[in-house]
FIZATI-987332 format. One line per 3 residues: number of its first residue (from 1); for each residue x negated, y, z of N, C-alpha, C, O, CB. Coordinates in Angstrom, 2 decimals. Last residue first. Glycine has a CB too. Example, Ala and Ser with C-alpha at 12.3 -4.5 7.8 and 13.67 -1.06 7.14 Angstrom:
<nodes>
2	-12.85/-2.25/7.08/-13.67/-1.06/7.14/-12.90/0.03/7.87/-13.41/1.14/8.04/-14.08/-0.60/5.72  -13.19/-5.69/7.80/-12.30/-4.50/7.80/-13.20/-3.30/7.80/-14.24/-3.32/8.46/-11.31/-4.47/9.05
</nodes>
This chain:
<nodes>
118	-14.36/11.77/22.78/-14.68/13.10/23.32/-15.62/13.04/24.47/-15.99/14.07/25.03/-13.42/13.81/23.74  -13.56/9.27/21.99/-14.87/9.73/21.52/-15.24/11.11/22.03/-16.34/11.59/21.74/-14.89/9.73/20.02  -11.01/9.03/23.00/-12.07/8.18/23.56/-13.44/8.70/23.17/-14.39/8.58/23.95/-11.90/6.73/23.09
115	-9.55/10.69/21.35/-9.69/11.02/22.78/-10.81/10.24/23.44/-11.48/10.74/24.34/-8.37/10.75/23.52  -9.73/9.29/18.94/-10.28/10.63/19.04/-10.50/11.04/20.50/-11.51/11.66/20.83/-9.36/11.63/18.35  -8.33/6.96/19.58/-9.75/6.88/19.21/-10.42/8.25/19.35/-11.55/8.34/19.83/-9.90/6.36/17.77
112	-5.80/8.04/19.98/-6.47/7.34/21.07/-7.97/7.26/20.81/-8.77/7.46/21.72/-5.87/5.94/21.27  -5.27/8.97/17.38/-5.34/9.91/18.50/-6.09/9.29/19.68/-6.91/9.95/20.31/-3.92/10.34/18.93  -5.25/6.53/15.99/-6.22/7.56/15.63/-6.38/8.59/16.75/-7.50/9.03/17.03/-5.79/8.26/14.33
109	-3.07/5.27/17.23/-4.41/4.68/17.34/-5.50/5.69/16.98/-6.56/5.70/17.60/-4.52/3.45/16.43  -1.00/7.03/16.43/-1.30/6.82/17.85/-2.72/6.27/18.03/-3.47/6.75/18.88/-0.27/5.86/18.48  -1.07/6.66/13.65/-1.37/7.98/14.22/-1.73/7.87/15.70/-2.65/8.54/16.17/-0.18/8.93/14.04
106	-0.30/3.96/13.54/-1.61/4.35/13.01/-2.02/5.72/13.58/-3.18/5.91/13.94/-1.59/4.40/11.47  2.30/4.15/14.64/1.27/3.34/15.31/-0.12/3.77/14.85/-1.02/3.92/15.68/1.48/1.83/15.03  3.53/5.77/12.69/3.48/6.19/14.09/2.37/5.45/14.83/1.59/6.05/15.56/4.84/5.96/14.78
103	3.29/4.10/10.45/2.66/5.42/10.45/2.52/5.95/11.86/1.48/6.53/12.21/3.47/6.41/9.59  4.87/1.95/11.20/3.43/1.75/11.02/2.68/3.08/11.03/1.57/3.18/11.55/3.15/1.01/9.71  7.39/3.19/11.21/6.83/2.66/12.45/5.32/2.48/12.33/4.58/2.83/13.25/7.50/1.31/12.81
100	7.68/3.78/8.47/7.68/4.86/9.46/7.06/4.39/10.78/6.28/5.13/11.39/9.10/5.36/9.70  7.65/1.17/7.39/6.62/2.14/7.00/6.54/3.28/8.01/5.44/3.71/8.36/6.92/2.69/5.60  9.96/0.09/8.58/8.65/-0.50/8.84/7.54/0.49/8.52/6.60/0.64/9.30/8.46/-1.80/8.02
97	11.94/1.72/7.43/11.74/1.69/8.89/10.37/1.14/9.25/9.70/1.68/10.13/12.83/0.85/9.56  11.66/1.07/4.71/11.51/2.45/5.16/11.20/2.49/6.67/10.31/3.22/7.10/12.79/3.26/4.85  12.25/-1.67/4.79/10.92/-1.23/4.37/10.65/0.20/4.81/9.54/0.53/5.23/10.76/-1.36/2.85
94	14.94/-1.58/5.50/13.98/-2.21/6.41/12.56/-1.74/6.08/11.77/-1.45/6.97/14.07/-3.76/6.32  16.04/-0.47/3.21/16.06/0.31/4.46/15.10/-0.26/5.49/14.50/0.49/6.26/17.47/0.34/5.03  15.66/-2.65/1.39/14.96/-1.36/1.20/14.95/-0.50/2.47/13.93/0.13/2.76/15.62/-0.58/0.08
91	15.23/-5.70/3.32/16.06/-4.79/2.54/15.30/-3.47/2.38/14.38/-3.19/3.15/17.45/-4.56/3.22  13.55/-8.81/3.31/13.62/-7.42/3.73/14.49/-6.63/2.78/14.48/-6.86/1.57/12.22/-6.81/3.82  13.07/-11.70/3.35/14.36/-11.08/3.09/14.49/-9.66/3.64/15.44/-9.36/4.36/15.44/-11.92/3.66
88	10.42/-12.15/5.71/11.27/-12.63/4.63/12.54/-11.79/4.54/13.01/-11.24/5.54/11.63/-14.12/4.83  7.27/-10.55/6.29/8.62/-10.93/6.71/9.41/-11.38/5.48/9.07/-11.02/4.35/9.36/-9.75/7.44  4.30/-9.05/7.38/4.92/-10.11/6.58/6.30/-10.43/7.17/6.46/-10.56/8.38/4.03/-11.38/6.54
85	1.97/-6.35/7.17/3.19/-6.92/7.74/3.76/-7.97/6.80/3.73/-7.81/5.58/4.23/-5.82/8.01  -1.61/-6.61/7.26/-0.37/-6.22/6.60/0.81/-6.97/7.22/0.67/-8.08/7.72/-0.45/-6.50/5.08  -4.00/-7.47/8.17/-3.24/-6.58/9.04/-1.90/-6.16/8.45/-1.14/-5.44/9.09/-4.05/-5.35/9.34
82	-5.01/-8.97/6.11/-4.77/-9.63/7.40/-3.91/-8.79/8.31/-3.16/-9.32/9.14/-6.10/-9.95/8.09  -5.52/-7.09/4.16/-4.34/-7.94/4.02/-4.01/-8.64/5.33/-2.83/-8.86/5.63/-4.57/-8.98/2.92  -7.98/-6.07/5.01/-6.79/-5.20/4.97/-5.51/-6.03/4.91/-4.53/-5.69/5.56/-6.85/-4.25/3.78
79	-9.57/-8.33/4.58/-9.42/-7.79/5.92/-8.18/-6.91/6.00/-7.42/-6.99/6.96/-10.68/-6.99/6.32  -9.43/-8.55/1.80/-8.89/-9.62/2.65/-8.68/-9.15/4.07/-7.70/-9.53/4.71/-9.81/-10.84/2.64  -10.77/-6.21/1.07/-9.37/-6.41/0.67/-8.72/-7.45/1.57/-7.60/-7.27/2.05/-9.27/-6.83/-0.82
76	-13.32/-6.76/2.03/-12.56/-5.67/2.63/-11.07/-5.78/2.28/-10.21/-5.49/3.11/-13.11/-4.30/2.15  -13.99/-8.85/0.30/-13.96/-9.08/1.74/-13.15/-8.00/2.45/-12.38/-8.30/3.36/-15.39/-9.13/2.31  -13.96/-7.63/-2.24/-12.95/-8.64/-1.91/-12.87/-8.93/-0.41/-11.79/-9.22/0.10/-13.23/-9.92/-2.67
73	-14.28/-4.33/-3.03/-14.92/-5.40/-2.27/-13.86/-6.40/-1.79/-12.97/-6.04/-1.03/-15.72/-4.82/-1.06  -12.85/-2.22/-4.01/-13.18/-3.29/-4.95/-13.78/-4.51/-4.25/-13.78/-5.60/-4.81/-14.15/-2.78/-5.99  -10.41/0.14/-3.13/-11.38/-0.86/-2.68/-11.59/-1.95/-3.72/-10.63/-2.53/-4.23/-10.93/-1.48/-1.35
70	-8.43/1.90/-3.52/-9.57/2.02/-4.42/-10.65/0.98/-4.12/-11.69/0.95/-4.79/-10.16/3.41/-4.32  -6.70/1.51/-1.48/-6.24/1.11/-2.82/-7.38/1.17/-3.84/-7.28/0.56/-4.91/-5.08/2.01/-3.26  -7.90/2.66/0.70/-8.03/1.21/0.55/-7.53/0.72/-0.81/-7.90/-0.37/-1.24/-7.26/0.52/1.66
67	-7.15/5.29/0.76/-8.44/4.97/0.17/-8.62/3.48/-0.08/-9.39/3.07/-0.94/-9.56/5.48/1.05  -4.86/5.27/2.28/-4.73/5.41/0.83/-6.03/5.04/0.12/-6.00/4.54/-1.00/-4.34/6.84/0.48  -5.02/2.70/4.75/-5.33/4.05/4.31/-5.19/4.11/2.80/-5.38/3.11/2.11/-6.76/4.48/4.76
64	-2.19/0.65/5.64/-3.58/0.84/5.23/-3.79/2.32/4.94/-2.83/3.09/4.88/-3.94/-0.03/3.99  0.41/-0.45/5.80/-0.38/-0.13/6.99/-1.88/-0.08/6.68/-2.70/-0.68/7.37/-0.11/-1.16/8.10  2.11/-0.70/3.74/1.12/-1.77/3.89/0.23/-1.57/5.11/-0.61/-2.42/5.41/0.28/-1.86/2.65
61	3.61/1.67/4.08/4.26/0.37/4.09/3.27/-0.76/4.38/3.56/-1.65/5.18/4.96/0.11/2.75  1.64/3.65/3.82/2.41/3.53/5.06/3.06/2.16/5.17/3.05/1.55/6.24/3.49/4.63/5.12  0.82/3.15/1.21/-0.15/3.02/2.30/0.57/2.88/3.63/0.17/2.07/4.48/-1.10/4.24/2.34
58	3.18/3.79/-0.15/2.68/2.42/-0.17/1.68/2.18/0.96/1.70/1.13/1.59/2.02/2.10/-1.52  3.29/6.56/0.31/4.38/5.68/0.79/3.93/4.23/0.85/4.25/3.52/1.79/5.61/5.81/-0.12  0.92/7.37/-1.00/1.10/7.62/0.42/2.17/6.70/1.01/1.97/6.13/2.08/1.47/9.08/0.67
55	1.52/6.64/-3.60/0.36/6.04/-2.94/0.47/6.21/-1.44/0.14/5.30/-0.68/-0.95/6.67/-3.46  3.70/8.30/-4.12/3.90/6.85/-4.08/2.73/6.16/-3.37/2.94/5.20/-2.63/4.06/6.29/-5.50  2.41/10.81/-4.02/3.52/10.51/-3.11/3.75/9.01/-2.99/3.97/8.50/-1.89/4.80/11.21/-3.58
52	0.58/10.57/-6.11/0.09/10.74/-4.75/1.18/10.39/-3.73/0.91/9.75/-2.72/-0.40/12.18/-4.52  1.40/8.03/-8.52/1.52/9.39/-7.98/1.00/9.42/-6.54/0.98/8.40/-5.86/2.99/9.88/-8.03  -0.82/6.03/-10.35/0.15/6.09/-9.26/0.20/7.53/-8.74/-0.84/8.15/-8.54/-0.21/5.09/-8.12
49	-1.08/5.99/-13.91/-1.65/6.30/-12.59/-0.52/6.43/-11.57/0.58/6.87/-11.89/-2.49/7.62/-12.65  -0.31/3.25/-16.04/-0.01/4.60/-15.53/-0.66/4.77/-14.17/-0.78/3.82/-13.39/1.52/4.84/-15.44  -1.51/0.84/-16.52/-1.03/1.60/-17.68/-0.69/3.04/-17.30/-0.78/3.94/-18.13/0.19/0.91/-18.29
46	-2.19/-0.83/-14.51/-3.09/0.29/-14.75/-2.68/1.13/-15.95/-3.42/2.03/-16.36/-4.48/-0.20/-14.94  -0.49/-2.75/-13.74/-1.34/-3.06/-14.89/-2.34/-1.95/-15.18/-3.23/-2.12/-16.01/-0.49/-3.31/-16.12  0.83/-1.49/-11.64/0.04/-2.70/-11.37/-0.88/-3.07/-12.53/-1.95/-3.64/-12.31/0.96/-3.86/-11.08
43	2.17/0.64/-12.91/1.15/0.89/-11.88/0.23/-0.31/-11.74/-1.00/-0.17/-11.73/1.82/1.21/-10.53  3.92/-0.79/-14.55/2.92/0.10/-15.15/1.81/0.41/-14.16/0.63/0.43/-14.53/3.57/1.41/-15.61  5.46/-2.04/-12.54/4.68/-2.85/-13.48/3.59/-2.01/-14.15/2.45/-2.47/-14.29/5.61/-3.46/-14.55
40	6.67/0.21/-11.47/5.78/-0.61/-10.63/4.89/-1.47/-11.51/3.69/-1.61/-11.25/6.60/-1.50/-9.65  8.22/0.95/-13.66/7.17/1.85/-13.18/6.18/1.09/-12.30/4.97/1.32/-12.39/7.78/3.02/-12.40  10.00/-1.18/-13.78/9.06/-0.98/-14.88/7.90/-0.08/-14.46/6.75/-0.31/-14.83/9.78/-0.38/-16.10
37	11.56/-0.75/-11.59/10.68/-1.91/-11.57/9.62/-1.77/-12.65/8.48/-2.18/-12.46/11.49/-3.21/-11.77  11.65/2.79/-10.75/12.07/1.60/-11.49/11.08/0.45/-11.35/9.91/0.67/-11.03/12.26/1.95/-12.97  12.07/4.24/-7.47/11.64/4.29/-8.86/12.11/3.03/-9.55/12.90/2.27/-8.99/10.09/4.45/-8.96
34	11.97/4.36/-4.66/13.00/5.07/-5.42/12.56/5.31/-6.86/12.65/6.41/-7.40/13.33/6.41/-4.73  10.33/2.74/-3.24/9.74/3.98/-3.76/10.73/4.85/-4.53/10.39/5.94/-5.00/8.58/3.64/-4.66  12.13/0.65/-2.70/11.49/1.37/-1.59/10.95/2.72/-2.05/11.08/3.72/-1.35/10.35/0.52/-0.99
31	12.65/-0.21/-5.29/13.73/0.34/-4.48/13.17/1.15/-3.31/13.69/2.22/-2.99/14.63/-0.79/-3.95  10.10/-1.16/-5.98/10.70/-0.05/-6.73/11.82/0.60/-5.94/11.93/1.83/-5.91/11.23/-0.55/-8.08  9.87/-3.30/-4.24/8.95/-2.18/-4.10/9.49/-0.95/-4.82/9.36/0.18/-4.33/7.56/-2.56/-4.66
28	11.88/-4.92/-5.29/11.97/-4.45/-3.89/11.06/-3.24/-3.68/11.44/-2.28/-3.01/11.59/-5.59/-2.91  10.84/-5.36/-7.90/12.14/-4.70/-7.71/12.27/-4.14/-6.29/12.73/-3.01/-6.12/13.28/-5.69/-8.00  8.58/-6.82/-7.43/8.43/-5.48/-8.00/9.72/-4.68/-7.79/9.68/-3.48/-7.54/8.07/-5.56/-9.52
25	8.95/-8.40/-4.19/9.08/-8.36/-5.65/8.81/-6.94/-6.13/8.81/-5.99/-5.35/10.50/-8.84/-6.10  6.80/-9.42/-1.55/7.75/-8.47/-2.11/7.79/-8.59/-3.63/6.77/-8.86/-4.27/7.38/-7.04/-1.70  4.97/-10.83/-0.04/6.13/-11.53/-0.57/7.20/-10.61/-1.12/8.38/-10.97/-1.17/6.72/-12.37/0.50
22	2.63/-9.78/0.71/3.76/-9.51/1.59/5.03/-10.19/1.11/6.07/-10.13/1.78/3.99/-8.01/1.70  1.09/-10.51/-1.41/0.76/-11.08/-0.10/1.89/-10.85/0.90/2.07/-11.64/1.83/-0.54/-10.47/0.44  2.23/-8.89/-3.41/2.39/-10.35/-3.46/2.09/-10.99/-2.11/2.79/-11.93/-1.71/1.47/-10.94/-4.52
19	1.43/-6.32/-2.52/2.84/-6.65/-2.74/3.07/-8.15/-2.70/3.99/-8.62/-2.04/3.33/-6.08/-4.08  -1.37/-6.52/-2.52/-0.65/-6.31/-1.27/0.82/-6.70/-1.42/1.38/-7.34/-0.53/-0.76/-4.84/-0.83  -1.77/-6.98/-5.33/-2.29/-7.90/-4.32/-1.53/-7.76/-3.00/-1.09/-8.76/-2.43/-3.78/-7.65/-4.09
16	-0.64/-4.69/-6.48/-0.07/-6.01/-6.78/-0.50/-7.02/-5.72/0.31/-7.83/-5.27/-0.50/-6.48/-8.18  -2.41/-2.77/-5.47/-0.98/-2.69/-5.16/-0.33/-4.05/-5.36/0.42/-4.53/-4.52/-0.27/-1.61/-6.05  -4.77/-3.66/-6.66/-4.63/-3.71/-5.20/-3.18/-3.59/-4.77/-2.76/-4.24/-3.81/-5.46/-2.61/-4.55
13	-4.25/-3.18/-9.34/-4.54/-4.54/-8.91/-4.35/-4.68/-7.40/-3.84/-5.69/-6.92/-5.96/-4.95/-9.30  -3.97/-0.37/-9.24/-2.86/-1.23/-9.63/-3.04/-2.67/-9.17/-2.11/-3.30/-8.68/-2.68/-1.20/-11.12  -6.57/0.42/-8.57/-5.45/0.76/-7.69/-4.28/-0.17/-7.98/-3.67/-0.70/-7.05/-5.02/2.24/-7.87
10	-7.91/-0.56/-10.85/-8.28/-1.01/-9.51/-7.14/-0.76/-8.53/-6.77/-1.65/-7.76/-9.55/-0.30/-9.02  -6.61/0.92/-12.89/-6.57/-0.53/-12.90/-6.90/-1.10/-11.53/-6.24/-2.04/-11.08/-7.52/-1.08/-13.94  -7.24/3.60/-12.28/-5.84/3.15/-12.24/-5.70/1.63/-12.21/-4.79/1.10/-11.57/-5.09/3.70/-13.45
7	-10.18/3.37/-12.52/-9.52/3.63/-11.25/-8.05/3.20/-11.26/-7.63/2.51/-10.33/-9.62/5.10/-10.90  -11.42/3.19/-14.96/-11.07/1.94/-14.31/-10.25/2.14/-13.03/-9.69/1.18/-12.50/-12.31/1.16/-13.99  -12.12/5.76/-15.69/-11.15/5.04/-16.52/-10.65/3.77/-15.85/-9.55/3.31/-16.16/-11.75/4.70/-17.86
4	-14.15/6.43/-13.86/-12.82/7.06/-13.75/-11.74/6.35/-14.57/-10.58/6.33/-14.17/-12.91/8.50/-14.18  -15.71/3.30/-12.88/-15.68/4.51/-13.67/-14.29/5.13/-13.54/-13.35/4.44/-13.15/-16.03/4.22/-15.16  -17.09/1.77/-10.03/-15.90/2.03/-10.83/-16.05/3.33/-11.60/-16.46/4.35/-11.04/-14.66/2.08/-9.94
1	-19.93/-0.32/-9.86/-19.32/0.97/-9.57/-18.17/1.22/-10.54/-18.27/0.91/-11.73/-20.37/2.10/-9.66
</nodes>
């Protein structure tokens, strides 16, 4: 079980895992979040907690729920990574577009699921 002191480290490790699996550099992620590469490094090492706004933006980009950043189970992490987007040579504007599209798709799937369960 994760203690409150370990949460930034777990979140940071998961951010790094998703970033690397997608082939993104810290610099590319920093540009997407409109922050510095150093800030991304602090997040990934757990030296600083990730802001709610950045966590939301990252979840949209990686097409996961924000709660997935707190996941410690390696099987669940691998499942989340399987659904993550992969591409080469993405520009910051491309990342914005991808994140917006993924959010639309995720909302559509949630609405469809809600209608099915009625």
